[in-house]
C-alpha positions, 0 to 999 in steps of 0.5 A: 500500500502506498502511503499518501503524504498530506500536502503541506498547507500554506499558512494564510492570514486571510481567515485571521483577518476576517475574524478580526474584522468581524470582531471589530465590527461587532465591537463598533456596533455594541459601542454605537448601541451604548452611545445611542442609549446614553443619548436617549437618557440625556434627551429625556433629562434635558426634555422631561415629558409629562403624562397628560390625561385626556377627557376621554380617559386616554393618557398620552406623554407630551414634551414639556414646553419652556416655562415662558411659552403658552398656547394662544388659545390658553392665553385667550381663555385666561383673559376672557374667563378671568375678566368675566369672573372678575366683573360679574357679581350679585347680592349672592356673590358680592364684589368684595368676595369676587375680588378676593377670589379673582385678585389672585390672578392679578400682579401684586403691583397692579391689584390696588390700582385695578380695584379702585378703577373697577369701582370707578367704572361702576359706582353703584357696586362699590366694594364698601357698599355690598348691600345696595342690590347692585348686580353686574354682568360682563358680556364678551363679544370678542377676544383677539388673538394674543400679540407677543410683546416680550419674552413671556408677555402678551397683549390681548384686546377684549370687546365687551359690555358691562350690564349693570343693574341696581335696586332702582333700575331693573332694566339696567344699563350697558357700559362699553368695556373695550380694553387691552389686557396685558398678561405675562407668564409666571413660574407657579400658580398664584391661586389656591383651592380651599376646602369646600371651595365655592364654584368661583374659587374652583374656576379661579383655581383652574384659570390659575393653572395656566400660570399667567397673570394680568399686569396691566389694562389699558383703553383699547385705543391707547397706543402707549400701553405698556407693562407700567400701569401708570394710566387710569382706565377711562 
């Protein structure tokens, strides 16, 4: 029998190179996955998300907005409903009580001026004379789209009428209330909800969740309306 001698195999670097290349690619892939995971975690930290429950019971996750950003419709709703709440009162809910509730939605340095001017607008409903049978209702015709006038500040025009009734004038009278309302974003809601809250207190609390406040009110044609409440309402 003839013995077969195996052929001497030549050493080739190709298999070793292929294995090394595959290992390098695998390491690179794992490194990219790791970096991607770290970037996602960093993104969540820089842009925290909030869980929101919709009216139909569903929940969604939304990105948080910068502190000074507000949606136009939220600003319009705040202005319209705040002014309606502030300028509507009756014997059952006198102006002193209404003012105590709604003044939380007004900047501190504008409260006293606005209070005195509300009294001037309707002398029959003075805060000091709550038992005169006066009633006041604000009927809004239009609330304009907000105009941004600064970082976190907006101007909204409101066209409305005050319907004023008292014990000797059951038919009442209508007084025009056309104004520029200046609002700004705040860090924390100024309103609080007491135990056994009244409907008006609950309404003010919900409005305060928009984190906005009124800091000036001007006559509709005032071209110099600014953040400084230095002019009286007509």
